[in-house]
C-alpha positions as CSV (number, residue, x, y, z in Angstrom):
1,X,0.1,-0.2,0.0
2,X,1.3,3.6,-0.6
3,X,2.2,5.5,2.4
4,X,-0.3,8.0,3.4
5,X,0.9,11.8,3.4
6,X,-0.1,15.1,5.2
7,X,-0.4,16.3,1.3
8,X,-2.7,13.9,0.7
9,X,-5.7,14.4,3.5
10,X,-5.5,18.2,2.7
11,X,-6.2,17.0,-1.2
12,X,-9.1,15.3,-0.1
13,X,-10.6,17.4,2.5
14,X,-10.4,20.2,-0.4
15,X,-13.0,18.1,-2.4
16,X,-15.6,18.5,0.4
17,X,-17.8,21.6,1.1
18,X,-19.6,23.1,4.2
19,X,-23.0,22.7,3.1
20,X,-24.1,26.2,4.2
21,X,-21.1,28.0,3.3
22,X,-20.7,26.3,0.0
23,X,-17.0,26.5,-0.3
24,X,-14.3,23.7,1.0
25,X,-13.3,23.3,4.4
26,X,-10.1,23.4,3.0
27,X,-10.1,26.8,1.8
28,X,-12.5,27.6,4.7
29,X,-9.5,27.1,7.3
30,X,-11.4,24.9,9.3
31,X,-9.7,21.6,9.2
32,X,-6.5,21.9,11.4
33,X,-3.6,20.1,13.3
34,X,-3.4,16.8,10.2
35,X,-1.5,14.3,11.7
36,X,-0.7,11.2,9.7
37,X,0.7,7.7,11.4
38,X,1.2,4.4,9.6
39,X,-2.1,5.2,7.8
40,X,-3.7,6.3,10.4
41,X,-4.9,10.1,10.2
42,X,-6.3,12.1,12.9
43,X,-8.0,16.2,12.6
44,X,-9.3,19.0,14.0
45,X,-12.6,20.2,12.3
46,X,-13.2,23.8,13.1
47,X,-17.2,24.6,13.3
48,X,-18.2,28.0,12.8
49,X,-20.5,27.1,15.8
50,X,-20.9,24.4,18.3
51,X,-24.5,24.7,17.4
52,X,-23.9,24.1,13.7
53,X,-26.8,21.8,12.6
54,X,-25.3,19.6,10.4
55,X,-21.8,19.1,12.1
56,X,-22.7,15.4,11.9
57,X,-23.3,15.7,8.2
58,X,-19.5,17.4,7.7
59,X,-17.8,14.8,10.3
60,X,-19.3,12.0,8.1
61,X,-18.6,13.5,4.5
62,X,-14.5,14.2,6.1
63,X,-14.2,10.5,7.0
64,X,-15.5,9.1,3.9
65,X,-12.7,11.3,1.9
66,X,-10.3,10.6,4.1
67,X,-10.9,6.7,4.1
68,X,-10.6,6.8,-0.1
69,X,-7.1,7.7,0.4
70,X,-5.4,4.6,-0.6
71,X,-3.8,3.5,2.7
72,X,-5.8,5.0,5.4
73,X,-7.1,2.4,7.8
74,X,-9.1,4.9,10.6
75,X,-10.0,8.2,11.1
76,X,-10.2,10.2,13.7
77,X,-11.8,13.5,13.8
78,X,-11.5,16.5,16.9
79,X,-14.7,18.6,17.0
80,X,-13.8,22.1,17.7
81,X,-15.4,25.3,17.3
82,X,-14.3,29.2,15.9
83,X,-17.4,31.1,15.9
84,X,-16.0,34.1,13.8
85,X,-16.9,37.9,14.7
86,X,-19.7,39.8,12.8
87,X,-18.0,41.4,9.7
88,X,-20.7,44.0,9.6
89,X,-18.6,47.9,9.4
90,X,-16.4,48.9,12.9
91,X,-17.2,51.9,15.8
92,X,-16.8,54.9,13.4
93,X,-18.4,53.7,10.2
94,X,-21.8,55.3,9.4
95,X,-25.0,52.9,8.0
96,X,-27.5,55.7,6.7
97,X,-28.0,58.2,9.3
98,X,-26.7,56.4,12.0
99,X,-22.6,55.9,13.4
100,X,-22.0,53.0,14.4
101,X,-20.4,52.6,18.0
102,X,-19.3,49.2,19.2
103,X,-19.8,49.0,23.0
104,X,-19.3,45.6,22.7
105,X,-15.5,44.8,21.9
106,X,-15.6,41.5,23.9
107,X,-19.0,39.8,22.0
108,X,-18.7,38.2,18.8
109,X,-22.4,38.5,17.9
110,X,-24.9,40.6,19.4
111,X,-28.5,38.9,18.1
112,X,-31.3,41.2,18.6
113,X,-34.6,39.2,19.2
114,X,-38.0,41.2,17.8
115,X,-41.1,41.8,17.8
116,X,-43.6,44.4,16.2
117,X,-46.1,43.9,19.1
118,X,-46.1,42.6,22.3
119,X,-47.6,39.2,23.7
120,X,-46.0,37.0,21.2
121,X,-43.6,35.0,22.9
122,X,-40.1,36.6,22.4
123,X,-38.7,37.0,25.5
124,X,-40.0,33.1,25.7
125,X,-37.9,32.4,22.1
126,X,-34.8,34.4,23.6
127,X,-34.3,32.8,27.2
128,X,-34.8,28.8,25.3
129,X,-32.4,30.0,22.0
130,X,-29.6,31.2,24.4
131,X,-30.4,28.1,26.6
132,X,-29.4,25.8,23.6
133,X,-26.7,27.6,22.4
134,X,-25.2,27.6,25.7
135,X,-26.0,23.3,25.7
136,X,-24.1,23.3,22.9
137,X,-21.4,24.4,24.2
138,X,-21.0,27.8,23.2
139,X,-20.5,31.1,25.0
140,X,-23.8,32.6,25.9
141,X,-24.7,36.1,27.3
142,X,-28.9,37.1,27.2
143,X,-29.5,41.3,27.9
144,X,-32.9,42.4,28.6
145,X,-33.4,45.6,26.9
146,X,-37.3,45.7,27.4
147,X,-36.7,47.8,30.5
148,X,-40.7,49.0,31.3
149,X,-41.5,45.2,31.2
150,X,-39.0,43.0,31.8
151,X,-39.4,39.1,31.6
152,X,-36.2,37.1,32.2
153,X,-35.7,37.5,35.8
154,X,-38.5,35.2,35.7
155,X,-38.4,33.2,33.3
156,X,-34.3,32.0,34.2
157,X,-35.0,32.4,37.6
158,X,-33.2,34.3,39.0
159,X,-34.0,36.8,42.4
160,X,-30.6,38.0,43.6
161,X,-28.6,41.2,42.9
162,X,-25.2,41.5,40.5
163,X,-22.1,42.2,42.1
164,X,-20.3,45.3,41.2
165,X,-16.4,45.5,41.0
166,X,-13.9,47.9,42.3
167,X,-14.1,49.6,39.2
168,X,-18.2,49.5,38.9
169,X,-18.5,47.3,36.2
170,X,-21.7,45.0,37.0
171,X,-21.3,41.4,36.7
172,X,-23.5,39.5,35.6
173,X,-25.5,36.5,37.3
174,X,-24.9,33.0,35.1
175,X,-27.2,30.9,35.1
176,X,-27.3,27.7,33.2
177,X,-24.3,28.3,31.2
178,X,-25.3,32.3,30.0
179,X,-24.2,35.4,31.4
180,X,-27.4,37.4,32.3
181,X,-28.4,41.1,33.1
182,X,-31.4,42.6,32.9
183,X,-33.5,45.9,34.9
184,X,-35.8,43.6,37.1
185,X,-32.3,42.4,38.7
186,X,-31.8,46.1,40.2
187,X,-35.4,46.9,40.9
188,X,-38.2,45.4,43.1
189,X,-40.5,43.8,41.2
190,X,-43.3,45.6,41.7
191,X,-41.8,48.4,41.4
192,X,-42.7,50.6,37.5
193,X,-40.4,52.1,35.5
194,X,-41.6,55.8,34.7
195,X,-38.7,57.1,32.6
196,X,-38.6,59.1,29.3
197,X,-36.9,57.8,26.0
198,X,-33.5,59.4,27.0
199,X,-33.0,57.6,30.1
200,X,-33.9,54.3,28.9
201,X,-31.3,54.6,26.4
202,X,-28.6,55.7,29.4
203,X,-29.7,52.6,31.0
204,X,-29.6,50.2,27.8
205,X,-25.7,51.7,27.1
206,X,-25.0,50.7,30.8
207,X,-26.1,47.4,30.2
208,X,-23.5,47.1,26.6
209,X,-20.9,49.2,28.3
210,X,-20.7,48.9,31.8
211,X,-21.6,44.8,32.1
212,X,-18.4,42.6,32.4
213,X,-19.9,40.6,29.7
214,X,-16.2,38.4,29.1
215,X,-15.6,36.6,25.7
216,X,-18.9,35.8,24.2
217,X,-19.5,33.8,21.3
218,X,-23.1,35.3,20.9
219,X,-25.2,37.8,22.9
220,X,-29.0,37.7,22.8
221,X,-30.3,40.7,23.3
222,X,-34.7,40.9,24.1
223,X,-36.0,43.8,22.6
224,X,-39.1,45.2,24.1
225,X,-41.7,45.3,21.4
226,X,-41.8,47.7,18.6
227,X,-39.6,50.2,16.9
228,X,-38.5,52.8,19.3
229,X,-36.4,54.3,21.8
230,X,-34.5,50.8,22.9
231,X,-34.4,49.5,19.2
232,X,-32.6,52.6,17.9
233,X,-29.9,52.8,20.5
234,X,-29.2,49.0,20.1
235,X,-28.4,49.8,16.2
236,X,-26.8,52.3,17.3
237,X,-24.6,51.2,19.7
238,X,-23.6,47.9,18.8
239,X,-23.4,46.5,15.2
240,X,-25.6,43.4,15.3
241,X,-24.7,40.6,13.7
242,X,-28.5,39.8,13.0
243,X,-31.8,40.1,14.3
244,X,-34.5,37.6,14.4
245,X,-38.2,38.3,14.3
246,X,-41.0,36.4,16.6
247,X,-44.8,36.5,15.3
248,X,-47.8,34.3,15.9
249,X,-50.2,33.6,13.0
250,X,-52.8,35.8,12.9
251,X,-52.9,38.9,10.7
252,X,-52.4,41.7,13.4
253,X,-49.1,40.2,14.0
254,X,-47.6,39.6,10.8
255,X,-48.5,43.3,10.2
256,X,-46.2,44.8,13.0
257,X,-43.3,41.8,11.4
258,X,-43.2,44.2,8.7
259,X,-42.3,47.0,10.5
260,X,-39.3,44.6,12.2
261,X,-38.2,43.6,8.7
262,X,-38.3,47.3,7.4
263,X,-36.7,48.3,10.7
264,X,-34.1,46.5,10.5
265,X,-33.5,46.7,6.3
266,X,-32.9,50.9,7.3
267,X,-30.4,50.1,9.9
268,X,-28.7,48.0,7.4
269,X,-29.2,44.8,10.4
270,X,-28.8,41.4,8.3
271,X,-32.1,39.7,9.1
272,X,-31.6,36.4,9.9
273,X,-34.9,34.9,9.8
274,X,-38.7,35.2,10.7
275,X,-39.8,32.3,13.5
276,X,-44.0,31.6,14.1
277,X,-44.6,31.2,18.1
278,X,-47.7,29.5,18.7
279,X,-47.8,27.7,15.7
280,X,-50.4,24.6,16.7
281,X,-51.8,22.6,19.6
282,X,-51.1,19.2,19.8
283,X,-53.6,17.5,22.3
284,X,-51.5,15.0,24.2
285,X,-53.9,12.9,25.0
286,X,-55.4,11.7,21.5
287,X,-52.8,13.8,19.6
288,X,-55.5,16.0,17.4
289,X,-53.8,19.0,16.1
290,X,-55.9,22.0,16.4
291,X,-54.3,26.2,15.3
292,X,-56.0,27.7,17.5
293,X,-53.9,31.1,15.8
294,X,-54.3,29.5,12.4
295,X,-51.2,28.6,10.9
296,X,-48.8,29.3,8.1
297,X,-48.5,32.9,8.2
298,X,-45.6,33.8,9.6
299,X,-43.8,31.4,6.3
300,X,-46.2,33.1,4.1
301,X,-45.3,36.9,4.9
302,X,-41.6,35.7,5.6
303,X,-42.0,34.6,2.1
304,X,-43.6,37.6,0.6
305,X,-41.3,39.9,2.4
306,X,-37.7,38.4,0.6
307,X,-36.3,36.5,4.0
308,X,-36.0,33.0,5.5
309,X,-38.2,31.6,8.0
310,X,-36.5,29.3,10.7
311,X,-39.3,27.5,11.9
312,X,-42.2,26.6,14.1
313,X,-42.5,26.9,17.3
314,X,-45.8,24.6,19.4
315,X,-48.1,26.0,21.9
316,X,-47.1,23.5,24.8
317,X,-47.5,23.2,28.4
318,X,-44.0,22.7,29.2
319,X,-42.8,25.9,27.6
320,X,-45.6,28.0,30.4
321,X,-44.4,25.8,32.8
322,X,-40.5,26.7,32.3
323,X,-40.9,30.1,32.3
324,X,-42.7,30.5,34.8
325,X,-40.7,28.0,37.2
326,X,-37.7,29.7,35.9
327,X,-36.4,26.7,34.0
328,X,-36.3,27.4,30.4
329,X,-38.0,24.0,28.4
330,X,-34.6,23.5,26.6
331,X,-33.5,22.9,29.7
332,X,-36.0,21.0,31.7
333,X,-37.0,18.7,28.6
334,X,-34.4,19.4,25.9
335,X,-35.9,16.0,23.9
336,X,-39.8,17.5,24.1
337,X,-41.0,18.5,21.0
338,X,-40.7,22.4,22.5
339,X,-37.3,21.6,23.1
340,X,-36.1,20.3,20.3
341,X,-38.2,23.1,18.3
342,X,-35.7,25.7,20.2
343,X,-32.8,23.9,19.8
344,X,-33.3,23.5,16.5
345,X,-34.0,27.4,16.0
346,X,-30.6,28.1,17.8
347,X,-28.6,26.0,15.6
348,X,-30.5,27.5,12.8
349,X,-30.3,30.8,14.0
350,X,-26.1,30.7,14.9
351,X,-25.8,28.8,10.9
352,X,-27.4,31.9,10.2
353,X,-24.8,34.5,11.3
354,X,-22.1,32.3,9.8
355,X,-23.6,32.3,6.6
356,X,-24.0,36.7,7.4
357,X,-20.8,36.9,8.5
358,X,-19.0,34.7,5.4
359,X,-21.1,37.0,2.8
360,X,-20.7,40.2,4.4
361,X,-16.5,39.7,4.2
362,X,-16.6,38.2,0.6
363,X,-18.5,41.6,-0.6
364,X,-16.3,43.5,1.6
365,X,-12.8,41.8,0.2
366,X,-14.5,41.4,-3.4
367,X,-12.5,38.0,-3.0
368,X,-13.3,35.6,-6.1
369,X,-14.5,32.3,-5.2
370,X,-11.6,29.8,-4.6
371,X,-10.2,26.7,-6.3
372,X,-9.6,23.8,-4.4
373,X,-5.8,24.4,-5.7
374,X,-5.4,27.6,-4.3
375,X,-5.2,26.2,-0.7
376,X,-4.1,28.4,2.4
377,X,-1.9,27.0,5.0
378,X,-3.0,24.4,7.3
379,X,-2.3,24.3,10.6
């Protein structure tokens, strides 16, 4: 049998494409630490996110490609993640009428979860995708940006107040592997926040720049409903990696989806997709499916507006119980239909961020598509 060389392994893996980025793994720099010894091949596959929905397929494709090399008798693949930083314009760049700042230099990707109206389950979606990403191994934060009606303290079961460092930085509260911050952590539960817009903006900026977030792959920002001061402050203060819009199927919610999409487009924030919450109810006793709030409206609206549709979340008692008890359903019941739906949504959102970042970098550099022979140095 011929001797297996590192060059042969590189050539084989240069024919394996990332199914979402549509480029080969070698040119993307995702293959590292190749070692060959007596027909045994070992290397590291560095994903763009540990929440990659197709990592199983990528592993299988890599193994199959290398096993086709004559003389290879076994293949070992180590998985890791090297989540790329958001490729949007840096601090000081102007987008429309907004001059961007970056108050989150240690956060790779900030994802805004928005809705055009209240009551669609936006905070539930935010809490569960944050928990799902953390369960996949990502470093995650969750910022409750709803100053007037914070929901995250109850949904995450947090009653304590955050600590303050000697340099007056707020230390976020950590739970379920997530760094958490909310106005609800620092004011009594029964106290109302009666502030004008400038005060809301100031508090949000404090939560961005004055919190010791640390190195995060993703910061999920649970926005208040609508398109007001909080949304404008966020888009001016942070180069968002993308926006996720939550809706329910009925027409009154879908009308507000259009406003949310228009808002993100106006400030040049990539739209990761639309998710339909409370999509359907399946009776746990008889299995009958009922579309209480109609069905498919969010999918149809997303198609009309030319944005991705990321999935449907069912009506499930366990979701409500999880929100009330302070344990998100993806933590309490990860393999339930609701838990699986949220986990899929989190993986698809993370994948959409990776695709958006690569697309932005290619557009900025105007880089031509590479061939498998134009291989960068492999670590």
